[in-house]
N, C-alpha and C positions, 0 to 999 in steps of 0.2 A: 551376657554378655557382658566380659570383662574390658576393664579400661574404658571408658567411656567417653573420655575428656579424650584420650589417644586417639580411638577410632575417629569423633567427631573432626578433629584435627587434621587427620587423615582425608575424610572426604572433602572438608574445605580445600585445603591445599589443591587439590583434585577438580575442584572446581575454578581455583584460581590459575592451573595449571589451563584449563579449558577454553574458560573464560574469553579471551582474545580472538579466540580464532571463529574467521566468517563462514557460520554453517549456512547451508541451505537444503534444500527437498533433494538437489542432486550438487556433486561437483569436489573442489579437489579439499575444501574445508573438511566436508563430512569423511571423506577418507583420512586426512589427518585424525578427524579425532576417534575413529575405529582403529588406526594403526595405533594410538596413545592407549586406548583401552586394551587392545591384544597384548600390550606389553606387562597390562598386570592380572591378565585374567583366559584363558584359552578360548578366543572367541574365531569360527570360521565368517571372512567377509565374502558377502556376495555382491557379484554386478549382475544388472539387470539390464538391458540393451533398451536404448530409447525407440522407442514405436513399438515396445512389446504390450500385446493387451494382457491385461489385467482384471479380471470381469468386464465390467462399465465403460474400466477406462484406460487409458493410454501412456505407458511412461512417457513423460516430458524429455523432450531436450534437454541436455545438462549446460549447466550454468555454473560460469564462472569469473569473478570479477577482479582486476586488479587496481583500479583505483576509480575514484570519482569527486570532483569537488565542483564548488562552483565559485565564481571569479565574480566582486563587485564591478559596478562602473568603472573604480577607482582602482580596481587591479588585485583588491585585498583578496584572499583566499576565505570567503567565509562561512563555507561548508568543505570538510574535508574527511573522506572517507575512513584516512587511517589514522584520525583520531577517535571516530569511532563509526565502528560499521553499521550502526541501525540507523546512520543518513541516507542511507540509498532503501528505494524501494525495490524488494527481492524480485528478482527476475526481470530487473530492469534494461533491457535493450541500450545496447549502445548511441551514444550521441556524441557531437564533438560540435559545439556551435553557439555562435552568439544570439540572444534571443532577448526581447524587451520584458518590463516587469511583467505587464500583464500576463503576457504568455506564459511566463516563468510561473508565476498563481497559478496557473491551469493545473502544474507538474510538482507542486509542491502537497506536502499532507503535515499535518499539526494535529496538539489535541488538546484543545482551548480549554477543557476542563483540570490540564495539568500543563499550565503555560511555559513553566520552566524544563518540562522533558520534554526529549527524542523519542515519537511515535514509533513501534516496531510496526510493518506494512508490509505487503506480499502483494504479488502480480502473478502467481505460478502459471496460469491457464489463460490470461488474456495479455497479447503483446503489448507492455507500455513502458514509460519509465519513468523516472521522477524520483524528487527526493523527500526525505525526513527531517524536519526541524525543530526545537521548540517555539510553541505560539510568540512567546515574549523576541524572538530576533524576527518571527515573519513580521510582526507589527512594525517593527524598525526597517524594512525594507525599502530602499530608497529608488526614486524613479532612475530610469536609466537602462544601459545595456549591459546584459550578463553573460560572463561567459560559461556556457556549462559543457564540462566533461564527463563521461562515462564510457570508462575502459573496459568492458564486459562483453564477452563473447557466450550466445548461446547457440550450441550446434548438438550434431546427433554425438550421443555419447552412452552413459548408462546409470543409474541408482544405484546407491550402496549401501546394505545395509548389514550389521555382523548380528551372527547366533551362536550364541552359550546352551550347549548340551550334555548335562549329567545323566549319565543311564543308570537307573536306581533298579531294585530288586522287581520291577513290572514295569509293562510298557507305559501306564497311563502314566499322564502328564500333568503335571501345574504348570502352567505359562503366566510369565512374567513380562513385562512391555514396557518400554520407555520409547522418549523418541528424540533423536539427535538433530532436528532439523533448523532449532533456533539459532542465531547469532549469539552475541554477549546478552545474553538474558538467564540470570542464574536460578530463582526460583523455578521459574517458566522452563523445565527442559532440563537445566545442568543438575538440579538437586537430582531429577528420578536417576539422570544416570548413573551417579553418584552412589547413590543406594542402590540401585541395579548391580552395579560392580561388588560392592560389599557383600550384599545378597551372593552372588556368586562365588565369593571369597570364601564365605559362611558356608555354602555346599558343598565345596571343595575339599573342606577339613573333615565333612562329615564321610567323605568315602562311602564305604558300602552297608552305612546305616539308612540308608533312604528305602521307604518302601515306594516313593515316585519317582518316576524320572522326572528332569526340571528342566525348562526350556527358556532363555531369557534373550529376548529380542532388543536390538539398538537399532532402531527405524527411523525414517520420517515419515512425523505425523500425516495420517489417513494413506497417502499413496503408499507407503510401506507397509503397513498391515494388510489393507487389500491386496498390495504386491504378495505377501507372505502368505496368505489365505488362499490366494488363488494359484499359486506356485506348489501349496504342500495339502492338498484338498483330501490326500487319501491321509494323512498325519491327524486331523481336526477329530478324528471320532476317539483319540486317546487322549485329548484334553479333559480333564476331568472340573478341574479348577484353575482359576487364574486370577490376576490384579494387574490393573495399569498404575503404572508409579511415576508420578509427577506432583510438584509443588509440595517436597517435603521437609525444605530447610529454614521458613517464614516461624516466626513464633506464634501464629494462631493455633487454635485449638484444631485437633484432628476431624477429618471428615470422611465418612464413607458414605458412596453413592454405592445400593444396592444394583445388584445383576438386574438385568430386564425380568427375568422369572422371579428375584424381590423375595424367596423362600429358598433358595438352593444352599449348599452344604457351605459355601466358602460366605454367605453371606451369616449365617449364623455362627461361625465360629469367628469372624472377624466380629461381629459385634460382642460375642463371648469374649474376645482378648481384650475388646475398649472397656469393658463394663468391668475387667478383675483388673484395671492397667492405673496407673496415678492420674493419667491423661482426662482432662476437658475434651467431649467429643460429641458430636452429631451424626445421626445416620439419615440420609437422603435417600428417597424412593427413586428409582431408574429415571432418566431425564433424558431425550436423543440430542443435546447438546455435547460438547465435552471436547475429549481425546479420543482415544483409538478402543477404548470400550465400546463405543457406540458400531463398529464394523465387527469386534468380534461377538458381539451378542444381536448382533443383525439378523433377523429372520432368514434362514436358510442355512445359517450358521449356526446361532442359538448356543453359543458355549456361557459358561457362566461366569462371566467376568466381572468383578468388581472395580471400583477404582477408589484406593485410600490416599488422601491426600491431608496436608495442613489445612490452610486455607483454601479454599476451592478457586481454581483456575478462574479467573473473570471479577471474582468478588474483593480482592486487594485491589487499591488505585495504583500501585506500582504497575500491575499488570501490562504486558507488553510495550513498556517503556523504558527510557534508560535508567529510570527509577528502580528497577528489578535487578540490582547491579550486586558487587560482593560484600555492598552495606547492609543489604537487604535478607539475605542467608548467614546464617551462624553454626559452629559447631555442634553445640547442645541440642538444639532440636533435630538436625539433621540424625545425631547419634540417638536421639529418644525414636525417631521417628522407625531408624533402621531397628530398632527393638523391637518396636508392635510388630514389623514386617517379619521379623525371624521368632516371635512367639506364635505367630500365625502358621507358618511353614510347620513348627514343633506341635501346632496341633494337630493341622492336618496329619502329620505322619501319624501322632498318637489314635488319631479316628480310623485311621488306615483297615487297622482289623478289624475293629467293630465294625468298620460298613461290611467289607470281605465277607464275616461270619451272617452277618445280617442278611446280606442281597442288596440288590438296587432298591432303594425307596423311592425310584422314578415312577410319576403316575402319568399316565399317556394322560393328554390333553384333550378334553372333549369340545367338540365343534360347538360353539357360542348358539343358542337356540335361540336369540336375539331377533326380532323381524327387523330391526335396523340394519344396513349393509353391512356386508361382511365382505372385507378385501384380503387377497395374498399377493404379494411380493412377486414380481417376474424376475427380478434379479438381483445377484448375490451379493450382499453389503451394499453400502450407498450407491444408488446409480450417480451419475455425474450431470448433475445437473446444470450446472455451470455452459457447458456446451448445448444445453437444450434452452437458453437463456430465460433457466426457471430460477435463478440464485444468483446474489452479486459476484463480481468478480473482481474484488480486492478483499484481501485478506486481514486482518490485524483483529480488531475487537470480536469477541464473540459473542455470540448470541447469550443470554440467560437463561437460568431453566425453567422460569414462569413467566409468562408473558399473557395472559390471558382477557377477559373480557376487559374492554374502558381503555384499549390501547387503542391511542390515534394514529402512528405509524402500521399504516396499511400495508406496507411491503415487508415488513418484518413480521407482522402477525401471517401474511400468508408463508409466509419461509417457514417459519416454526411451526405451522398448520401441514406443511411438507413433511415437515422432519418427525412429527410427530405420527403423522399416517404413515410413511414408509417404517419407521423403527415400528410401529404396531400392528402390519398390517400382515398379521403371520396366521391369517385362518380362523382364529380362536375369538379376536376381539372384536366386537361392532363395533361402529362408527359413534352409538352413544359412550361405549365404554371407552372411548381415544376422547372425549368430549371429557368425563368425568377425572381423566388422569391428566389431561393438557389445560383444561378451563380456558378454551377456547369455543367460539359458539358454536353450535351445529350446522348452522348455515355455511358459514366459513369451511368446515368442515366438507360437508357437501361439495361445495364450489373446488376448492382444491382436489378431491380424489377425483372428481370427474375429469379435472384435469391433468392429472397425473394415470387414468384410464386412458386419455386421449395420446398420450405420449408412450402408451404402453408398458408402462409401469410397475402398475398393477391393475388387477382386475375384479370383478365382484363376484364371490362365490354364488352359484343360484341354488 
């Protein structure tokens, strides 16, 4: 890749351009973002109507917002959405009234461990309203009546996503996926978007030299990947390798999260490229939390999708706060991460002929011979646990990869147990296998597997 400095600056400039836009899983901000991308690379923009069933989920109503603010008892505007779009609980219902401080506090979200920052919080599938502010500001709120206004609209519309496709010499595909649903957050979301745009430009310049075909998705996280997979089931069989692109612009070391398979060609190639780079890096085993690799690797879909980041989502203190801003990302890390992605693509292309000659190396997975319970999923992609009251209804902080024995937070450990069981209930892993992978005690796994069976999400193989 020539002129690293120039490309890094171009990537950073695009982040600057996209940064002010209020994006969510649906709405005009997402469309505006896709329109900007479409002027740089050829993408097809899709609209999927609200109410459409996509596996176990339903496309939600479309949400748009014009303004939101809080006025103090003295009439001062102390929260202003137009100054920071993180001040709103995303998907907030409209409201316009005066309320007491005690009532207001029930609708305020802060992050005490980052007292100067505004947190990013969502409520996509539970009808609520709320504001986000720094904890320092929250502690200074005085008694009295506050005017709260949220000028938003939640009604039938559609979910938007973008799709880039480049036809190579074969129908076998490499899938690259990034998410476009976050508002003014630079590393988490926008860095992945601009990296994906540059990869599309790189692929376009290759023209007819590619053995693989390439597909790049610009989607809202979780519901977007589930939507694409549900609408394109006939295309899944062509996807041989893939990567989820996110958190590519900070100064931390490279982290590669392996596929659920853990020993696929993409895993080997990424590790080989990293070992031969000048980058400090770590390799992580698959865990069922994070981004859209969860859906792509899910039993019943079973794609070999890894996730290549710099600092892992949730592991940098600025994550999901106003501190993930234009000062947190920089051109050089963006360009250097792009180099790694390009080298991975080049390596996949180099290996293509060899694999064609040698034939498939895929082995049939044998059913576990363990006497422990073995379960199999009954739905494709993650089920919507929230509508069954099995999962928290506010989005924001992410579950961290490992949260095993000794935890005192029983709600979080049970939610984690659900995710581990669902991710590995493919008919080959026993509950003891899952215990080893997750470090969650066997009794909890038994309890949660019985609960999932009761909800007809998994069943035990006899």
